[in-house]
Steps between C-alpha positions, in 0.01 A plus 500: 500500500736678261866593552648784293883493499674831558866603518447876504649705790336839435252560788273729296474241225442214745214681674355587160518130404307408814227753433482406132457130580204577725329781312586478130637158402167321473636213713222350710704243696710563811857606418827442689751773418850570635733797469833615642544876499812710478556703820176690555253620759142400427252737662153396616204641310390744772834606643664841488821404318732757655386404852604137448855525363831673555488683169864613511629147565270349236612749234867468593482120458302516176209308655184521292171610657176352368147502640291184476121462476464313831478640850740422782841642579815586309744214429855480372584269207835392359646202315489298823123531532253277313156647439208271438155590374179296504260658252136391522262616226135531599347568838700398805315436825834474681607858427652650813534172693874431495457172687328378182693701240842383621417131538648394160835671555518384864440143388776534240747629760406225746564243226854641475549445873464866602292532821338825388193634674251779451556794734326831549249587233705420188855383582676165478739432787795272572578467870305819564683711237333622182629374165190567292262794477180445306227712346200471272281706274164430345321652202214409268720238332605311813782519753878494538674367810873562496790495739871506561724208594823635649747233397833689508403867502743766622327581828733792574386678185139406577519660845657819362261539207180461704398726785152412629337720762644422846148471638442198274817331621413575862167317469696192388734528799812546284748780446590473132415335169829308508419337833179336378600348163708202391607312188422130449813390312666336801177313584491339154840325468390296199409816306819651355363813329192715466437342159494158667249634752270609218542164325423308820179696565402456137549122528272494804226682309544264204446208736203650682325671208441430133759757396549602136758741354409806298728776369430864429460578129663797329162674508471430873843650562418812301188558710690427822768755406226758436346431841840525670558842343150628570479391862805351665760742358280804562619741770138592570418135572819439697501814714141621474385827648521595865281808554541728800329383818431638845332192647674164525410178680699174504249221554580131551226259392483139383595559135799719590585860578287787370687830482208741460582854389257784437522868413212675681446876482217687673351160580479404131693198367734600216693175442516152649754220457502148639866394511622181664588134468137384522327264260187635336274308257362822349648807330590723795489813281119476505505554876751782465295674232174474697610731782644829359256792506310362798508609862746350748225366728471145622139462386575641154805280449306196623215563253740535208701188584187295565356608164810379314494167692787521749481126572602413144831684551583402858305181579512419868591855605193679636438847360416633847837377629675683216303821568586480869869494404457801271298717733628370837145499627468877446309514174124531489320167511 
């Protein structure tokens, strides 16, 4: 395993570093990577940015907005939050199984005396409160599993910056973001700063794994800057496009919420978008692009989604169950 030191606080650059390590660095060993971002909201790959944040508050406070490559929900970062990333080149049979993906970081936290546990689909909890949200993405080069560790984050700012759909909160039996999160500083009395937290986790990995240190070269940094500009500082990437719609369904399934929106005129599909905090191994745009121009009929939509291999995008979620949600049992069979 390789560790690449990093003291950068620019969220666009840090996400570009992550992607570069996986896809362009040529590194073929697992990589442990940390970063601490300046105040920012990091949007999940499939989310509608403006639906997830209080845009006026975020702009007033100078909080950066950056979209990541992984699914899941929006998270708030500041200098009190340590982000970790486990980058695994090559195929990963554990993709999507957080009970496997989060084992290394859970073991590290347990070694520090923190009784953390896995909760929900992708959270780490302390006494039932969330202090870590986690996500992953996978491409032809391998996978990235990354997450937050709320050490001493300003939870008041977090709760004002984020505004998830109330329906999502209701399914968790809570009334606000603030009521379900916590910081772990008070539970780690021997850790005096966020830098010490990073150093302690790093020591654990050095003990458990054959860890070597590698630094980015000047050429690496030039390419990372280019990627940050091209993707992570792009308004098109960050905000995307939200076409008009006259059909919308909020669907809860095992990989998260699907916020399905379609523009249908005279029974012909004009546009389709899959928003949400779901995790998806494939490129969801292929599903979206398969439907426009076709009739809004259950059988037609089923044939199109079967042909593009629905199961490779939403494994474990039956296509017929999805179609039943869309057509409420009224479409033709």
